[in-house]
All heavy atoms as TSV, in Angstrom:
chain	resi	resn	atom	element	x	y	z
A	1	MET	N	N	6.930	27.295	17.809
A	1	MET	CA	C	5.971	26.310	17.345
A	1	MET	C	C	6.373	24.928	17.851
A	1	MET	O	O	7.483	24.481	17.617
A	1	MET	CB	C	5.952	26.343	15.810
A	1	MET	CG	C	4.975	25.412	15.203
A	1	MET	SD	S	4.824	25.854	13.451
A	1	MET	CE	C	4.585	24.270	12.780
A	2	PRO	N	N	5.494	24.255	18.571
A	2	PRO	CA	C	5.851	22.935	19.107
A	2	PRO	C	C	6.011	21.919	17.977
A	2	PRO	O	O	5.292	21.951	16.987
A	2	PRO	CB	C	4.675	22.586	20.011
A	2	PRO	CG	C	3.559	23.459	19.579
A	2	PRO	CD	C	4.159	24.677	18.936
A	3	GLU	N	N	6.941	21.052	18.185
A	3	GLU	CA	C	7.179	20.009	17.174
A	3	GLU	C	C	6.955	18.653	17.800
A	3	GLU	O	O	7.654	18.256	18.725
A	3	GLU	CB	C	8.610	20.119	16.643
A	3	GLU	CG	C	8.874	19.161	15.510
A	3	GLU	CD	C	10.255	19.382	14.902
A	3	GLU	OE1	O	10.653	20.521	14.702
A	3	GLU	OE2	O	10.914	18.356	14.660
A	4	GLY	N	N	5.943	17.948	17.325
A	4	GLY	CA	C	5.638	16.626	17.836
A	4	GLY	C	C	6.200	15.564	16.917
A	4	GLY	O	O	6.776	15.865	15.883
A	5	PRO	N	N	6.025	14.302	17.275
A	5	PRO	CA	C	6.569	13.212	16.465
A	5	PRO	C	C	6.018	13.201	15.040
A	5	PRO	O	O	6.718	12.835	14.106
A	5	PRO	CB	C	6.192	11.944	17.220
A	5	PRO	CG	C	5.245	12.357	18.276
A	5	PRO	CD	C	5.342	13.838	18.450
A	6	ASN	N	N	4.779	13.619	14.852
A	6	ASN	CA	C	4.189	13.597	13.525
A	6	ASN	C	C	4.703	14.718	12.629
A	6	ASN	O	O	4.580	14.647	11.421
A	6	ASN	CB	C	2.662	13.666	13.602
A	6	ASN	CG	C	2.073	12.404	14.168
A	6	ASN	OD1	O	2.678	11.346	14.083
A	6	ASN	ND2	N	0.901	12.503	14.752
A	7	MET	N	N	5.268	15.743	13.216
A	7	MET	CA	C	5.753	16.879	12.439
A	7	MET	C	C	6.971	16.515	11.600
A	7	MET	O	O	7.231	17.144	10.592
A	7	MET	CB	C	6.102	18.057	13.362
A	7	MET	CG	C	4.929	18.552	14.180
A	7	MET	SD	S	3.713	19.368	13.172
A	7	MET	CE	C	4.448	20.973	13.081
A	8	THR	N	N	7.730	15.530	12.021
A	8	THR	CA	C	8.958	15.180	11.316
A	8	THR	C	C	8.818	13.949	10.438
A	8	THR	O	O	9.733	13.623	9.708
A	8	THR	CB	C	10.108	14.949	12.318
A	8	THR	OG1	O	9.737	13.903	13.213
A	8	THR	CG2	C	10.402	16.216	13.117
A	9	GLU	N	N	7.691	13.274	10.499
A	9	GLU	CA	C	7.496	12.066	9.697
A	9	GLU	C	C	7.261	12.421	8.237
A	9	GLU	O	O	6.773	13.499	7.906
A	9	GLU	CB	C	6.313	11.251	10.223
A	9	GLU	CG	C	6.583	10.632	11.569
A	9	GLU	CD	C	5.378	9.872	12.095
A	9	GLU	OE1	O	4.339	9.834	11.434
A	9	GLU	OE2	O	5.506	9.348	13.187
A	10	ASP	N	N	7.614	11.512	7.357
A	10	ASP	CA	C	7.445	11.699	5.918
A	10	ASP	C	C	6.037	11.259	5.537
A	10	ASP	O	O	5.679	10.097	5.686
A	10	ASP	CB	C	8.502	10.854	5.203
A	10	ASP	CG	C	8.500	11.065	3.702
A	10	ASP	OD1	O	7.839	12.018	3.246
A	10	ASP	OD2	O	9.151	10.291	3.006
A	11	HIS	N	N	5.255	12.184	5.019
A	11	HIS	CA	C	3.864	11.876	4.674
A	11	HIS	C	C	3.586	12.158	3.202
A	11	HIS	O	O	2.585	12.764	2.851
A	11	HIS	CB	C	2.897	12.690	5.539
A	11	HIS	CG	C	2.898	12.267	6.965
A	11	HIS	ND1	N	2.430	11.055	7.393
A	11	HIS	CD2	C	3.333	12.885	8.080
A	11	HIS	CE1	C	2.565	10.953	8.695
A	11	HIS	NE2	N	3.121	12.046	9.126
A	12	HIS	N	N	4.462	11.702	2.319
A	12	HIS	CA	C	4.243	11.891	0.887
A	12	HIS	C	C	3.184	10.923	0.403
A	12	HIS	O	O	3.134	9.778	0.820
A	12	HIS	CB	C	5.546	11.657	0.111
A	12	HIS	CG	C	6.602	12.662	0.415
A	12	HIS	ND1	N	6.516	13.969	0.015
A	12	HIS	CD2	C	7.761	12.551	1.104
A	12	HIS	CE1	C	7.582	14.616	0.437
A	12	HIS	NE2	N	8.357	13.776	1.105
A	13	MET	N	N	2.372	11.393	-0.507
A	13	MET	CA	C	1.348	10.532	-1.099
A	13	MET	C	C	2.024	9.511	-2.008
A	13	MET	O	O	3.105	9.741	-2.529
A	13	MET	CB	C	0.342	11.360	-1.893
A	13	MET	CG	C	-0.471	12.315	-1.024
A	13	MET	SD	S	-1.362	11.499	0.326
A	13	MET	CE	C	-2.636	10.653	-0.575
A	14	MET	N	N	1.362	8.385	-2.203
A	14	MET	CA	C	1.928	7.337	-3.052
A	14	MET	C	C	2.096	7.854	-4.473
A	14	MET	O	O	1.380	8.729	-4.930
A	14	MET	CB	C	1.085	6.083	-3.008
A	14	MET	CG	C	-0.201	6.122	-3.780
A	14	MET	SD	S	-0.917	4.483	-3.855
A	14	MET	CE	C	-2.577	4.834	-3.322
A	15	ASN	N	N	3.062	7.263	-5.174
A	15	ASN	CA	C	3.324	7.673	-6.554
A	15	ASN	C	C	2.522	6.803	-7.517
A	15	ASN	O	O	1.835	5.862	-7.133
A	15	ASN	CB	C	4.829	7.631	-6.857
A	15	ASN	CG	C	5.416	6.242	-6.728
A	15	ASN	OD1	O	4.803	5.243	-7.092
A	15	ASN	ND2	N	6.628	6.161	-6.199
A	16	GLY	N	N	2.613	7.129	-8.805
A	16	GLY	CA	C	1.834	6.423	-9.821
A	16	GLY	C	C	2.172	4.959	-9.917
A	16	GLY	O	O	1.280	4.124	-10.117
A	17	GLU	N	N	3.455	4.629	-9.787
A	17	GLU	CA	C	3.862	3.222	-9.863
A	17	GLU	C	C	3.248	2.417	-8.714
A	17	GLU	O	O	2.733	1.312	-8.935
A	17	GLU	CB	C	5.383	3.111	-9.823
A	17	GLU	CG	C	5.882	1.687	-9.969
A	17	GLU	CD	C	7.398	1.587	-9.947
A	17	GLU	OE1	O	8.074	2.633	-9.901
A	17	GLU	OE2	O	7.888	0.460	-9.970
A	18	GLN	N	N	3.283	2.978	-7.506
A	18	GLN	CA	C	2.671	2.297	-6.365
A	18	GLN	C	C	1.169	2.117	-6.591
A	18	GLN	O	O	0.612	1.076	-6.280
A	18	GLN	CB	C	2.895	3.100	-5.081
A	18	GLN	CG	C	4.300	3.053	-4.554
A	18	GLN	CD	C	4.474	3.987	-3.377
A	18	GLN	OE1	O	4.168	5.174	-3.474
A	18	GLN	NE2	N	4.965	3.448	-2.276
A	19	ALA	N	N	0.511	3.145	-7.136
A	19	ALA	CA	C	-0.930	3.082	-7.361
A	19	ALA	C	C	-1.282	1.968	-8.350
A	19	ALA	O	O	-2.252	1.234	-8.140
A	19	ALA	CB	C	-1.439	4.430	-7.869
A	20	ILE	N	N	-0.481	1.838	-9.402
A	20	ILE	CA	C	-0.755	0.788	-10.405
A	20	ILE	C	C	-0.588	-0.595	-9.779
A	20	ILE	O	O	-1.445	-1.474	-9.946
A	20	ILE	CB	C	0.186	0.961	-11.615
A	20	ILE	CG1	C	-0.195	2.217	-12.401
A	20	ILE	CG2	C	0.137	-0.272	-12.516
A	20	ILE	CD1	C	0.828	2.628	-13.426
A	21	ILE	N	N	0.510	-0.795	-9.048
A	21	ILE	CA	C	0.760	-2.091	-8.399
A	21	ILE	C	C	-0.346	-2.400	-7.405
A	21	ILE	O	O	-0.890	-3.514	-7.382
A	21	ILE	CB	C	2.139	-2.095	-7.718
A	21	ILE	CG1	C	3.247	-2.003	-8.771
A	21	ILE	CG2	C	2.313	-3.333	-6.843
A	21	ILE	CD1	C	4.621	-1.710	-8.182
A	22	LEU	N	N	-0.687	-1.408	-6.594
A	22	LEU	CA	C	-1.706	-1.618	-5.570
A	22	LEU	C	C	-3.061	-1.919	-6.191
A	22	LEU	O	O	-3.777	-2.808	-5.724
A	22	LEU	CB	C	-1.782	-0.392	-4.663
A	22	LEU	CG	C	-2.658	-0.511	-3.442
A	22	LEU	CD1	C	-2.237	-1.701	-2.573
A	22	LEU	CD2	C	-2.599	0.766	-2.620
A	23	GLN	N	N	-3.407	-1.222	-7.282
A	23	GLN	CA	C	-4.689	-1.475	-7.917
A	23	GLN	C	C	-4.752	-2.897	-8.472
A	23	GLN	O	O	-5.764	-3.582	-8.340
A	23	GLN	CB	C	-4.958	-0.460	-9.027
A	23	GLN	CG	C	-6.344	-0.595	-9.590
A	23	GLN	CD	C	-6.767	0.606	-10.411
A	23	GLN	OE1	O	-5.932	1.391	-10.830
A	23	GLN	NE2	N	-8.050	0.746	-10.619
A	24	GLU	N	N	-3.655	-3.362	-9.069
A	24	GLU	CA	C	-3.621	-4.736	-9.586
A	24	GLU	C	C	-3.772	-5.751	-8.462
A	24	GLU	O	O	-4.500	-6.736	-8.591
A	24	GLU	CB	C	-2.332	-4.973	-10.353
A	24	GLU	CG	C	-2.273	-4.237	-11.681
A	24	GLU	CD	C	-0.937	-4.399	-12.397
A	24	GLU	OE1	O	-0.046	-5.105	-11.879
A	24	GLU	OE2	O	-0.796	-3.804	-13.463
A	25	LEU	N	N	-3.072	-5.511	-7.338
A	25	LEU	CA	C	-3.180	-6.432	-6.210
A	25	LEU	C	C	-4.576	-6.408	-5.605
A	25	LEU	O	O	-5.099	-7.452	-5.203
A	25	LEU	CB	C	-2.135	-6.072	-5.140
A	25	LEU	CG	C	-0.692	-6.399	-5.516
A	25	LEU	CD1	C	0.274	-5.764	-4.541
A	25	LEU	CD2	C	-0.486	-7.901	-5.583
A	26	CYS	N	N	-5.195	-5.233	-5.545
A	26	CYS	CA	C	-6.551	-5.143	-5.018
A	26	CYS	C	C	-7.521	-5.902	-5.918
A	26	CYS	O	O	-8.423	-6.572	-5.431
A	26	CYS	CB	C	-6.972	-3.679	-4.876
A	26	CYS	SG	S	-6.199	-2.844	-3.476
A	27	ASP	N	N	-7.331	-5.801	-7.238
A	27	ASP	CA	C	-8.178	-6.556	-8.165
A	27	ASP	C	C	-8.031	-8.055	-7.942
A	27	ASP	O	O	-9.018	-8.794	-7.970
A	27	ASP	CB	C	-7.816	-6.215	-9.610
A	27	ASP	CG	C	-8.247	-4.807	-10.023
A	27	ASP	OD1	O	-9.060	-4.182	-9.297
A	27	ASP	OD2	O	-7.755	-4.341	-11.064
A	28	LEU	N	N	-6.801	-8.506	-7.710
A	28	LEU	CA	C	-6.547	-9.942	-7.509
A	28	LEU	C	C	-7.097	-10.460	-6.188
A	28	LEU	O	O	-7.549	-11.599	-6.096
A	28	LEU	CB	C	-5.048	-10.219	-7.561
A	28	LEU	CG	C	-4.379	-10.125	-8.937
A	28	LEU	CD1	C	-2.865	-10.200	-8.801
A	28	LEU	CD2	C	-4.883	-11.239	-9.839
A	29	THR	N	N	-7.041	-9.631	-5.145
A	29	THR	CA	C	-7.430	-10.075	-3.805
A	29	THR	C	C	-8.842	-9.682	-3.410
A	29	THR	O	O	-9.365	-10.181	-2.406
A	29	THR	CB	C	-6.463	-9.522	-2.741
A	29	THR	OG1	O	-6.531	-8.081	-2.760
A	29	THR	CG2	C	-5.039	-9.976	-2.990
A	30	GLY	N	N	-9.450	-8.774	-4.154
A	30	GLY	CA	C	-10.779	-8.296	-3.782
A	30	GLY	C	C	-10.750	-7.210	-2.726
A	30	GLY	O	O	-11.796	-6.779	-2.240
A	31	HIS	N	N	-9.577	-6.729	-2.380
A	31	HIS	CA	C	-9.449	-5.660	-1.396
A	31	HIS	C	C	-9.856	-4.342	-2.048
A	31	HIS	O	O	-9.502	-4.088	-3.192
A	31	HIS	CB	C	-7.992	-5.570	-0.916
A	31	HIS	CG	C	-7.804	-4.703	0.275
A	31	HIS	ND1	N	-7.757	-3.345	0.191
A	31	HIS	CD2	C	-7.633	-5.013	1.577
A	31	HIS	CE1	C	-7.568	-2.834	1.393
A	31	HIS	NE2	N	-7.495	-3.829	2.253
A	32	PRO	N	N	-10.601	-3.498	-1.340
A	32	PRO	CA	C	-10.997	-2.218	-1.943
A	32	PRO	C	C	-9.768	-1.331	-2.203
A	32	PRO	O	O	-8.877	-1.245	-1.361
A	32	PRO	CB	C	-11.928	-1.584	-0.914
A	32	PRO	CG	C	-11.703	-2.326	0.347
A	32	PRO	CD	C	-11.124	-3.668	-0.001
A	33	PHE	N	N	-9.727	-0.700	-3.351
A	33	PHE	CA	C	-8.607	0.149	-3.730
A	33	PHE	C	C	-8.879	1.595	-3.347
A	33	PHE	O	O	-9.984	2.099	-3.535
A	33	PHE	CB	C	-8.360	0.073	-5.242
A	33	PHE	CG	C	-7.323	1.046	-5.728
A	33	PHE	CD1	C	-5.987	0.829	-5.490
A	33	PHE	CD2	C	-7.700	2.195	-6.414
A	33	PHE	CE1	C	-5.027	1.732	-5.920
A	33	PHE	CE2	C	-6.748	3.095	-6.864
A	33	PHE	CZ	C	-5.414	2.865	-6.610
A	34	SER	N	N	-7.866	2.254	-2.799
A	34	SER	CA	C	-7.936	3.679	-2.509
A	34	SER	C	C	-6.596	4.305	-2.891
A	34	SER	O	O	-5.544	3.790	-2.519
A	34	SER	CB	C	-8.214	3.925	-1.022
A	34	SER	OG	O	-8.062	5.304	-0.738
A	35	ASP	N	N	-6.657	5.400	-3.628
A	35	ASP	CA	C	-5.421	6.080	-3.994
A	35	ASP	C	C	-5.085	7.216	-3.029
A	35	ASP	O	O	-4.174	7.990	-3.271
A	35	ASP	CB	C	-5.492	6.594	-5.432
A	35	ASP	CG	C	-6.588	7.616	-5.642
A	35	ASP	OD1	O	-7.367	7.864	-4.709
A	35	ASP	OD2	O	-6.653	8.171	-6.748
A	36	GLN	N	N	-5.819	7.291	-1.936
A	36	GLN	CA	C	-5.611	8.356	-0.953
A	36	GLN	C	C	-4.887	7.830	0.269
A	36	GLN	O	O	-5.458	7.700	1.349
A	36	GLN	CB	C	-6.962	8.970	-0.547
A	36	GLN	CG	C	-7.716	9.573	-1.698
A	36	GLN	CD	C	-6.943	10.722	-2.333
A	36	GLN	OE1	O	-6.475	11.616	-1.644
A	36	GLN	NE2	N	-6.821	10.695	-3.646
A	37	MET	N	N	-3.610	7.476	0.098
A	37	MET	CA	C	-2.820	7.015	1.229
A	37	MET	C	C	-1.382	7.450	1.040
A	37	MET	O	O	-0.974	7.795	-0.073
A	37	MET	CB	C	-2.920	5.503	1.421
A	37	MET	CG	C	-2.339	4.681	0.289
A	37	MET	SD	S	-2.497	2.899	0.572
A	37	MET	CE	C	-4.247	2.664	0.431
A	38	THR	N	N	-0.624	7.418	2.124
A	38	THR	CA	C	0.767	7.820	2.037
A	38	THR	C	C	1.582	6.745	1.333
A	38	THR	O	O	1.171	5.592	1.225
A	38	THR	CB	C	1.368	8.057	3.442
A	38	THR	OG1	O	1.358	6.827	4.154
A	38	THR	CG2	C	0.600	9.127	4.203
A	39	SER	N	N	2.751	7.147	0.891
A	39	SER	CA	C	3.665	6.229	0.219
A	39	SER	C	C	4.047	5.071	1.141
A	39	SER	O	O	4.082	3.923	0.715
A	39	SER	CB	C	4.908	7.001	-0.225
A	39	SER	OG	O	5.822	6.152	-0.858
A	40	ASP	N	N	4.317	5.374	2.409
A	40	ASP	CA	C	4.675	4.321	3.362
A	40	ASP	C	C	3.534	3.342	3.556
A	40	ASP	O	O	3.743	2.124	3.602
A	40	ASP	CB	C	5.078	4.925	4.711
A	40	ASP	CG	C	6.410	5.638	4.666
A	40	ASP	OD1	O	7.201	5.410	3.713
A	40	ASP	OD2	O	6.681	6.431	5.589
A	41	ARG	N	N	2.322	3.849	3.682
A	41	ARG	CA	C	1.147	2.992	3.862
A	41	ARG	C	C	0.931	2.132	2.614
A	41	ARG	O	O	0.590	0.955	2.709
A	41	ARG	CB	C	-0.088	3.852	4.156
A	41	ARG	CG	C	-1.361	3.069	4.266
A	41	ARG	CD	C	-1.456	2.277	5.557
A	41	ARG	NE	N	-2.734	1.617	5.615
A	41	ARG	CZ	C	-2.888	0.303	5.717
A	41	ARG	NH1	N	-1.834	-0.479	5.830
A	41	ARG	NH2	N	-4.075	-0.233	5.757
A	42	ALA	N	N	1.146	2.727	1.440
A	42	ALA	CA	C	0.997	1.972	0.192
A	42	ALA	C	C	2.014	0.839	0.140
A	42	ALA	O	O	1.675	-0.287	-0.239
A	42	ALA	CB	C	1.166	2.894	-1.007
A	43	ASP	N	N	3.259	1.113	0.540
A	43	ASP	CA	C	4.287	0.059	0.562
A	43	ASP	C	C	3.883	-1.085	1.486
A	43	ASP	O	O	4.046	-2.256	1.149
A	43	ASP	CB	C	5.635	0.627	1.007
A	43	ASP	CG	C	6.327	1.417	-0.089
A	43	ASP	OD1	O	5.992	1.249	-1.274
A	43	ASP	OD2	O	7.226	2.220	0.266
A	44	GLU	N	N	3.340	-0.742	2.657
A	44	GLU	CA	C	2.893	-1.772	3.603
A	44	GLU	C	C	1.771	-2.616	3.008
A	44	GLU	O	O	1.766	-3.839	3.122
A	44	GLU	CB	C	2.414	-1.120	4.904
A	44	GLU	CG	C	3.511	-0.477	5.713
A	44	GLU	CD	C	2.967	0.368	6.860
A	44	GLU	OE1	O	1.737	0.355	7.104
A	44	GLU	OE2	O	3.776	1.040	7.507
A	45	MET	N	N	0.820	-1.943	2.372
A	45	MET	CA	C	-0.321	-2.672	1.806
A	45	MET	C	C	0.121	-3.528	0.615
A	45	MET	O	O	-0.353	-4.648	0.460
A	45	MET	CB	C	-1.410	-1.691	1.390
A	45	MET	CG	C	-2.671	-2.380	0.917
A	45	MET	SD	S	-4.029	-1.243	0.729
A	45	MET	CE	C	-4.656	-1.284	2.396
A	46	ILE	N	N	1.036	-3.010	-0.208
A	46	ILE	CA	C	1.558	-3.783	-1.332
A	46	ILE	C	C	2.220	-5.056	-0.831
A	46	ILE	O	O	1.999	-6.140	-1.361
A	46	ILE	CB	C	2.520	-2.936	-2.188
A	46	ILE	CG1	C	1.735	-1.884	-2.989
A	46	ILE	CG2	C	3.344	-3.809	-3.119
A	46	ILE	CD1	C	2.603	-0.816	-3.631
A	47	ALA	N	N	3.013	-4.944	0.227
A	47	ALA	CA	C	3.698	-6.108	0.784
A	47	ALA	C	C	2.680	-7.121	1.328
A	47	ALA	O	O	2.796	-8.324	1.069
A	47	ALA	CB	C	4.659	-5.680	1.884
A	48	ARG	N	N	1.669	-6.632	2.033
A	48	ARG	CA	C	0.669	-7.525	2.633
A	48	ARG	C	C	-0.150	-8.230	1.556
A	48	ARG	O	O	-0.354	-9.448	1.608
A	48	ARG	CB	C	-0.252	-6.732	3.568
A	48	ARG	CG	C	-1.258	-7.595	4.281
A	48	ARG	CD	C	-1.987	-6.859	5.384
A	48	ARG	NE	N	-2.617	-5.641	4.959
A	48	ARG	CZ	C	-3.860	-5.564	4.462
A	48	ARG	NH1	N	-4.581	-6.658	4.340
A	48	ARG	NH2	N	-4.375	-4.417	4.109
A	49	LEU	N	N	-0.609	-7.470	0.570
A	49	LEU	CA	C	-1.426	-8.072	-0.484
A	49	LEU	C	C	-0.593	-8.990	-1.377
A	49	LEU	O	O	-1.104	-10.015	-1.854
A	49	LEU	CB	C	-2.114	-6.983	-1.316
A	49	LEU	CG	C	-3.161	-6.148	-0.575
A	49	LEU	CD1	C	-3.725	-5.063	-1.491
A	49	LEU	CD2	C	-4.269	-7.001	-0.010
A	50	SER	N	N	0.667	-8.665	-1.572
A	50	SER	CA	C	1.557	-9.548	-2.340
A	50	SER	C	C	1.694	-10.898	-1.656
A	50	SER	O	O	1.680	-11.948	-2.304
A	50	SER	CB	C	2.937	-8.920	-2.503
A	50	SER	OG	O	2.865	-7.784	-3.332
A	51	ARG	N	N	1.821	-10.876	-0.317
A	51	ARG	CA	C	1.888	-12.142	0.434
A	51	ARG	C	C	0.602	-12.944	0.265
A	51	ARG	O	O	0.636	-14.158	0.128
A	51	ARG	CB	C	2.174	-11.871	1.916
A	51	ARG	CG	C	3.608	-11.496	2.199
A	51	ARG	CD	C	3.928	-11.489	3.692
A	51	ARG	NE	N	3.121	-10.531	4.435
A	51	ARG	CZ	C	3.447	-9.259	4.657
A	51	ARG	NH1	N	4.562	-8.785	4.153
A	51	ARG	NH2	N	2.665	-8.468	5.340
A	52	GLN	N	N	-0.536	-12.261	0.286
A	52	GLN	CA	C	-1.818	-12.953	0.099
A	52	GLN	C	C	-1.881	-13.629	-1.273
A	52	GLN	O	O	-2.319	-14.771	-1.382
A	52	GLN	CB	C	-2.989	-11.987	0.246
A	52	GLN	CG	C	-3.264	-11.558	1.653
A	52	GLN	CD	C	-4.463	-10.624	1.751
A	52	GLN	OE1	O	-5.209	-10.436	0.792
A	52	GLN	NE2	N	-4.637	-10.025	2.923
A	53	VAL	N	N	-1.437	-12.924	-2.297
A	53	VAL	CA	C	-1.446	-13.478	-3.651
A	53	VAL	C	C	-0.487	-14.673	-3.721
A	53	VAL	O	O	-0.822	-15.714	-4.291
A	53	VAL	CB	C	-1.079	-12.405	-4.698
A	53	VAL	CG1	C	-0.836	-13.029	-6.060
A	53	VAL	CG2	C	-2.181	-11.352	-4.774
A	54	GLU	N	N	0.697	-14.539	-3.132
A	54	GLU	CA	C	1.666	-15.646	-3.118
A	54	GLU	C	C	1.109	-16.850	-2.373
A	54	GLU	O	O	1.286	-17.989	-2.815
A	54	GLU	CB	C	2.977	-15.194	-2.479
A	54	GLU	CG	C	3.770	-14.232	-3.328
A	54	GLU	CD	C	4.966	-13.652	-2.598
A	54	GLU	OE1	O	5.253	-14.074	-1.462
A	54	GLU	OE2	O	5.610	-12.759	-3.173
A	55	ASP	N	N	0.427	-16.614	-1.250
A	55	ASP	CA	C	-0.161	-17.704	-0.494
A	55	ASP	C	C	-1.221	-18.425	-1.308
A	55	ASP	O	O	-1.294	-19.659	-1.306
A	55	ASP	CB	C	-0.772	-17.193	0.814
A	55	ASP	CG	C	0.281	-16.792	1.829
A	55	ASP	OD1	O	1.474	-17.090	1.627
A	55	ASP	OD2	O	-0.099	-16.121	2.832
A	56	ARG	N	N	-2.041	-17.677	-2.013
A	56	ARG	CA	C	-3.095	-18.278	-2.857
A	56	ARG	C	C	-2.462	-19.079	-3.987
A	56	ARG	O	O	-2.930	-20.157	-4.315
A	56	ARG	CB	C	-3.999	-17.206	-3.441
A	56	ARG	CG	C	-4.942	-16.598	-2.459
A	56	ARG	CD	C	-5.836	-15.610	-3.152
A	56	ARG	NE	N	-6.684	-14.920	-2.207
A	56	ARG	CZ	C	-7.537	-13.975	-2.531
A	56	ARG	NH1	N	-7.664	-13.593	-3.783
A	56	ARG	NH2	N	-8.275	-13.403	-1.611
A	57	THR	N	N	-1.436	-18.533	-4.593
A	57	THR	CA	C	-0.767	-19.203	-5.712
A	57	THR	C	C	-0.103	-20.494	-5.242
A	57	THR	O	O	-0.120	-21.499	-5.933
A	57	THR	CB	C	0.281	-18.264	-6.355
A	57	THR	OG1	O	-0.361	-17.049	-6.723
A	57	THR	CG2	C	0.908	-18.877	-7.566
A	58	GLY	N	N	0.457	-20.460	-4.038
A	58	GLY	CA	C	1.124	-21.635	-3.491
A	58	GLY	C	C	0.153	-22.750	-3.143
A	58	GLY	O	O	0.530	-23.904	-3.100
A	59	GLN	N	N	-1.121	-22.421	-2.911
A	59	GLN	CA	C	-2.110	-23.435	-2.551
A	59	GLN	C	C	-2.706	-24.120	-3.774
A	59	GLN	O	O	-3.305	-25.163	-3.663
A	59	GLN	CB	C	-3.248	-22.775	-1.747
A	59	GLN	CG	C	-2.800	-22.316	-0.384
A	59	GLN	CD	C	-3.941	-21.608	0.371
A	59	GLN	OE1	O	-5.030	-21.463	-0.142
A	59	GLN	NE2	N	-3.639	-21.168	1.576
A	60	ASP	N	N	-2.553	-23.511	-4.936
A	60	ASP	CA	C	-3.124	-24.109	-6.164
A	60	ASP	C	C	-2.352	-25.293	-6.640
A	60	ASP	O	O	-1.223	-25.492	-6.481
A	60	ASP	CB	C	-3.193	-23.051	-7.285
A	60	ASP	CG	C	-4.214	-21.969	-6.954
A	60	ASP	OD1	O	-5.076	-22.213	-6.081
A	60	ASP	OD2	O	-4.139	-20.894	-7.563
């Protein structure tokens, strides 16, 4: 069986804690929320949306 780069990557779905944080950040930023993403993708989005919230807070 051939093994490509995607065969060895970790593709676990996000956990409940990530989903709660992401949903709160989506509510704050207006970004659409989806619970159908990998844990790594959720971490990336949490970091990006957190920066957006921090930037908005810093401008007030």
